[in-house]
Structures are given as C-alpha cells and as structure tokens.
N, C-alpha and C positions, 0 to 999 in steps of 0.2 A: 348747581355752580356752572354758570357755564363763561369760557377760557372766548378769545379766539390769541393768533398768533403767530411770529412773522413780520417784521418791520414794515411791511408793505400795509398789507391789513388793518395794524394797530395805529402807524402813519394816518389812513384814509382817515380807518373809523372816528378816532379825534378829531379831523376838520368838519365829519357830516353831522356831529353834532346827536343824530340816529340812534349812540344806545347811552348810558350813563353808564360809569366807569368808576370802581369799587377800589383797583388800584393794578397797578402792572410793574413783572415781575420783570426783569432783570437778570442778563447771569452774569455773576462776577466777576467770572473766566474770559467777559469781551469788553475787549477796553477801544468803541473807534468813534468815527466822528460818526456816519448811521446812528450811534446808538446816542452818542450822546445829543445828537440834535434829536434825536425823539424826548428821549429822556427830561431834555428844554422844556417840548412840545408840550409837556405834562407838564409841567412844575407852569409851566403860564397858566395851566386851566389848574390850576391843584386841586391836581390828580397824585397821591399820594404816586414814590416811591418804591419798591423793593430789589437791593441785590441782594438773588438763590443763584444760590452753585446753580448749574445745568442739570445735572442729577437732578434737582427737584421741577424743576419748569417744562423736563420730557413727562417727568408723571403726572404735572398738570394737565400737555394738553395730547398728551396717549401719543407721541410721538415727538424721536427725537430731532425735527427737521423740523422747529420751532426756529429758527436765529437766532437763539439766547430772549427773544423775546413772548414773555408771556399776559397778557390783560382777564381781569379777575372781570363779568361784565354784566347791564343787564339784559336778553335775549332781544336779537330784530325783530327790532315794531315789525309788524304783517299792515298793510294798505288794503281797502275795500280799491276790488273793480274798477271803480271811477276815476279811482288817485289816479289807479296808470296808463287809462285813458287822459285823462287831465293832463298827462306831464308828457303831452306832446314838445319833442325838444329842437322841431324842425318845418317844415311845410306838411309835411306828412304824417301821419302817428303809425310808425312800427310800435309793434304787443307782442314778446318771445313768450307763445307760450309750452308747458314744454307740461309731455305727453306720461309720465312715468316716469323720470331721466329718476336712475337710483345711488350711481354715485359721484358723492362728493367731489370727486374730479374729474366731471364730465362736467356738474352743474355748473365748478365753480371757473370753469372756464368757458362758459358759452357766459357765463352774469361778465367776464372778462371782455369779450366779445360784439357780447351786445350795448354794454357801456360807448364803447371800442365807433359802432358802428351809434353813436345817435339814439337806439331801441328808445321810447318811451321805461318802457320796464317789464319785467318775469315772471306769468300766471304758473303757478306749479298747484298740485292736486296736494290737497290733505294726507291722503291713504297714500301708499304703496310709492314713494317718493322721495327724493333727497326733501329737509329742508334747508335752514339756511343753520349753517353748525363753524365752530369755529375751522376744519379743514377747508368747508365752501371759504370761508372768511382769502384765507388762504392762496387759495386756487385761482381766486380769479382773479389777485396781485392786490385783493381794497375795495376791487368795483362792486362788489355785494354791499358797502359802506353806503355806496348812493345810487343803489337802481334802485325805486318803490319793487317789495314784490307781493302779491296779492295770494294769497292761499286761495281755493274756492272746492266748495265738495264735488262738483263735476264738470269735467272737462266740456262734454260734447254743451253740457247745453250753456258753461262759460264762453262762448263757439256763437250761440241762438245769441246768448246778450247780446257780443261783440256786433253780430252781423242787425244788430236795432240801433247801436251806437256807430251806424255807417260804417266799419269793416268790411275788407274782402278777407276772406280764410285762404291760407296760401298753407296750404299742407307736402309735408317732404319727407318723401316716402319709396324706396325700393319700385312698387309698386305703378309709381308711378308718369302715364302715358306723357309725358310733358314736363322737355326740357327746361330747369328753375330759370333758365337767360333766355327763355324766350316769352315770358310774363312779363306785363308792362307792368313796376314794382313805382311805378308815380302816381300813389292812390293811397288812404287812409288803408292800412292791411295789418295781418296780425300771419307771424309765421310758427306752424305747427312745429313739433322734430318730437319727435316719437321715441323708448323706453331704448333702450340698449338689443342689444335683437332683437327685438321683436318688431319695433317698426310702430305706427300708427295702430289703435283698432278701431275697429271698420267701424262702430257706431263713432270716433270719432273723424277717422277719411272722409263720412260720408255727406258728412256736416263740414265739409273742404269747399268751399267755390273750385280753387282749382289743389289740382293735383301733383305734383311733381316732382322727380330723381334729380340725380345726379347720374351722368353718362358714364359708365365705368369703364373704361380701357386695360382691365389688366383682369385676370382670372378672382378677383372676390368685390363678392356680389354689392357693397356699399362699405362706407364706410363709415370715421368714430363718428355718433351723435359730436359731440363740441368739432371736429372737424368739417363735419360738411356742414354746423350753421356758420362754420368765418368764412365758406364757400358760399354761400345764400348773400350770408346778411353786409360783403362786400360786392358781390350783384347787385343790391340796392344800393349800398351807399356812392359805384358806381352812375348807377340809371339816374340815383336824381339831383347828381351832380353834373353828368352834361347840363350843357347848357340847350336848351331849342336852335 
C-alpha cells in the first residue's frame, strides 16, 4: 500500500494528476476549513473519502505528524532523464542531481526548494538513496507531486549524458576551491549535491565542470545538504533574474 499524508502533500497530488487515488482517509476528530476544502476537492474528482479514527491514520502513515489526512495512492511515476531535461521552466535549464541523499526529510526539503527555484526536475540514484515516499511528499509540502523525478543506475554516467545534452555540471562540495557565487549560472546547468556527511563520490566530483563550496565562517565545516541546496539555488535565481 502506497500512502501520502499531510494536507499540502495530498492536495498538491490531487492537483498534479500524477498519481491515481484509491481513497483518502481523514480524521473523525478534525473538522476545520482546510480539511473541508480538501474533502470537497476529493468529491469533485470522484475520490472516496473515509472518516477514520486518528489512531488508524497514524498507523497507516507510520507517524503521528500526518495532520489527520492519509491518502492511499499509486506510486509516483518516475520519468526518463530526457523528460527532466525537456521540462525547462525558464530561459536556462536547471537540473538537480542527488548523489545518494538518504534522509527522506532532506530529499523532501530539497524538492520543495527545487520547485520554488524553477528547476526542471530532480535526478536520484536507484540504490542507496531515498525514493519518493509519503515522508518525502509531506516534507516537500506537496512539491514532489509537481517535479519530474528520474531514477538512474549510475550518477557519474548520467552526468556525462547531461553534458552531451549541453548542460554544464556544477558540483557542490566542501572540498571545492571556488566559492558557489563566483560562477555565472546564466547557462544550462545541473547542480550536483552529495550524500549527508559524505559529500560527492570521487568519481562524481571528477565529472563536474565546476566544483564549488559555500564559505563557512564558524567552526562546522559544512551545512545540511538541504540548507546548502537552498543557498546555491537562490544564488542561481538571483543571477538569472538580474537584468543585463
């Protein structure tokens, strides 16, 4: 059984039409305007609504932080790499490539920021990495329903494929000698982010055209990967919005 949970995650999934819904369960104990709006959205699209005890929803979601809403759905449909490249939302492409991010909360937060910054979509590896789960959907505040996500077998080889499509590869790693804001991002590019605590794999870092870091002024050597993603992605947004 595939479930997503949380009001935003379920509502955005309904809008995106990226999943098929079997039914949506809502807490008997909850009765407010946000929930009534979601119930009406379900009824407008012909999706059954079940009113269940909160304890039953907690068991389905495997967490109590489900806001009293759990939906039973199909899995998110992954796409091909070419589909991510084709989903350009501005003058220049921006593809997010994740080199083994394992924490679903980090993946969800990165997807939320990727959507907000106008990224084409996200590329994740098939193995040893988080996939699109209910936790990811909730952490992304529903953004995961709208962003194309490609699963690939080999990140290093995927970066070579992106280069053949005309994208420049920017890797973010604390070992990078160049500051992240010294790059001109007015180009089709992919931003590569490494796993928590590990950074980029050596082979992946060698495939990057640019290897950049975020200058740290305190005692810790790096930021959480989802925070670091936000810093760099909105530097890209700032540069691309700046008029010549």
